[in-house]
N, C-alpha and C positions, 0 to 999 in steps of 0.2 A: 172740122177735119177737112183737109185738102188732099186730093188723091191724083196721082199721075199713073197712067197705065201704058206700057209699051209691049207690043207683041214680040216675044223672043223666047226661045226655049233652050238655047245653048248657054253654057257658063259665061258669065260676064265679069268685067273688072269694075269694081265700085270705088269711086273716089268721093269722100265727104270732107269738105274743108270749112273752116270758120264756124264750126258748130260749138258755140261757146259753152252753153249750159243745157241741162235737160238730159236726154237719153237718146241712144241710137241702138236699134235692134235690127240685126241682119239675119234673115232666115233663108237657108239653102234647102229648097224643097222642090219636088217635081211640079212644074208649072209651065204653062204655055205663054206666060207674060210676066214682065217685070213690073211690080207694083210698088209705088212709093207713097207713103202716107205721112202727113205732118199734122200733129195735134198740138194745140196751144191752149193755155188757160185763158180766161176772159181778159186777164191783165195783159196778155201778150198776143191777143188775136191779130192785131195789126201787123205783127212781125211775120206772119205766115206769107203775106203778100211779097215780102222781100226775099223769100227763099227761091233760089234758082235751081231748076232741075233740067238736065239735058241728057239725051241718050242718042248715041250714034256709033255704029259699027261695033257693037258689043261693049261699049264704054258708057257707064252711067256716072254723071257728074252731079253732085248735090252741093250747093254752097249755101251756108247759113246767112242770116241777115247780118248786116254790118251795124253793130250797136256800139254807141260811144262807151268808152271804158268807165265813165263815171256813172252810167245809168245802171241801176239795179233791176234785174229781171230774173224770172224763174226758169226761163229756158223753154225749148220746144222739144217735143218727143217725136223722133223720126223712126219709122218702121219701113224696112225694105224687104220685099219678098223676091228672091232671085232663084234661078235654076241651080241645082246642086253642082258643086265644083267651082262656084264663083269665088272671087277674091274680093277683099275689102281693105282699103287704106283710108284712115280717118285722122283728122287733126281736130282736137278739141281743147278747151280750157279746163272745164270741170265736168263736162258731159261724160257719162259712162257709155261704154260700148259692150253689147252682148251679142254673141254669135250662137245661133242654134241651127241644128240640121247639119247639112254637108257643106262646109266652107273649106276650100283648099288652102287658103292663106289669108292671114290678117295682119295688118300693120296699124299701130296706134301711136300717135305722137300727142302727148297731153301733159297738162300741168298737174291736175289732181283727179282726173277721171279714172275710173276702174275698168278693167277688161275682164270679162267672163266668157268662157266658151266650154261647151260640152265635149266636142271632138272637132279638132281642126288640124290641117296639115302643117303649115309653117306659121310661126308667130314671131313678130318683131315688135318690140315696144320700147318707147323712150318716155319716161315720166319723171316728174319731180317728186310727187307723193302718191300717185295713183298705184293701186294694187292690181295684181294679175291673179285671177282665180280660174284655174284650168283643170279640166278632167283628164283629157288625153290629147297629147300632141304627137302626131305621127311623124312629123318632119323636124326641122330645126326650131329651136327656141332661143331667141336672142332678146335679152332684156337689159336696159340701162336705166337705173333709177337712183334717186337720192335717198328717199325714205320709204318708198313703197315696198310692200311685201309681195313675194312671189310664191304661189302654191300650185302644185300640179300633182294629180294622182298618178299619172304615168306619162313618161316621155320615151319615145322610141328612137329619136335621132340625136344629133349633137345639141348640147345645152351650153350656152355662154351667158352668164349673168354677172353684171357689175352693179354693186350697190354700196351706198355709204352707210346707212343704218337700217335698211330693211332686212327682214328675215326671209330666208329661203327654205321651203319644205317641198320635197319631191318624194312621192311614194315609191315608184319603181323607175329606175333609169336604165334604159336599154342601150344607150350610146355613150359617147364620151361627154364628160361634164367638167366645166371649168367655172367656178364661182369665186369672185373676189369681193370682199366686203370689209368695211372698216370696223363697225361695231355690231353688225347684224349676225344672228345665229344661222347656221346652215345645218339642215338635217336631210339626209338621203336615207330613206327607210330600207331600200333594197336596191342594189346595183348589180348589173350584169357585166358582161365582158367589156373591156375597153380601158380607158384611162380616166381617172378622177383627180382633179386638181382643185383643192380648196385652200383659200387663204383669207385670213381675217386678223385684224389687229387685236380686238378685245372680244370678239364674238366666239361662241362655242361651236365646234364642228363635230358632227356625228354622222357616221357612215355605217349602214347595215350591209353585211355580206352574207350571201346564202351559203350554207355549209357545203363543203365539197368543192367549192370554187377556188382554184389556185389563185392566190393573191400575193402581190408584193407591196409591202407597206413602207412608206417613207414619211415618218411623222416627227415634227419638230415643234415644240412650244417653249418659249424662253422662260416663262414663269407660270404657265398653266399646267394642269395635270394631263398626262397622256396615258390612256388605258386601252388595251385590246382584249376582247373576250374570245378571240379566235383560238382554235387549237393549233398545235404545231403542225398537224397534218394539212392545214390550209396553206402553209408556206410552200413556195415553189421549190422544186428539186433542182438545185444548181447544176447537177451533173446529168440531168435528164434521165435518171434511172430510179428504180424503186416504184412504190405505189403512190408517192406524193405527186399530185397533179401539177402540170406546168402552169406557170402564172398566166392566166388569161385576163387578169385584172390588176391594174397598178393604181394604188391610192397614194397621193401625195397631199399632205396637210401641213400648213404652216400658220402659226399664230404667235402673237407676242405675249398676251396675257390670257387668252382664251383657252378653254379645255378642249382636248381632242379625245373622242371616244369611238372605237371600232366595235361594232356589235354583230351578233349573228341575226340573220333575218330568214324566216322560214315561210314568209307570206308570198304566195304566187302573184305574178303581175296582174292576172285577171281579178284576183281578190282585191288588190290595191285599187284598181280602177273603179271597182264598185263601191269602195269605202267612202 
């Protein structure tokens, strides 16, 4: 194991590049120093010497070893301990990125690496087949993937996801959501106020709406089934009178052959985040 230690207690910006395989773990925790650790198997011990680490003015730079593409290797495990509120941007090929503790923003550009995070502010991810497994995202969530799946227990801000065949599952969505996929399924277990726009060619779409929330539905499927379990009282009052609530939620769903289902959800956001 090789270690770098830099005295610093304020939030930092972390940049990790050329981390081909292995893993990256970033921990945001109270600390008076920034600690970087690299662990390699015996097979790859010589690669540690090629890792470059630099820290200056609150910026941490970590660059992985330059390995010929024809060479097979198991990768290096990178662990970074940083002050709470730090940010992380990483580029990998197959290495996974995990964020624990207080991380304000994370960005991952990868081919097949996965992203996991317990609680993070903003998330931006671009992948070919890497998955995103998130507990809570308090800011924006932007994902562009070919076949990777996206799962989040709770999102508080804007969500924009584009996928070819990956599935999308979100427990509670507190902000606007836009998901476009070719064949992936999309499930939003519970949505709050705002606008939901879902589109898929052959994937199924499912949206859960909490009872009593005024909602406007715009649902179209060319050959799939369309079903709503909501009561008439959940529809908006076009004249603004009576006991019917005004529409605080607008749901638009479009599919070619996929099914569309609107359900009732009675699960609180806090319960979904713990699920």
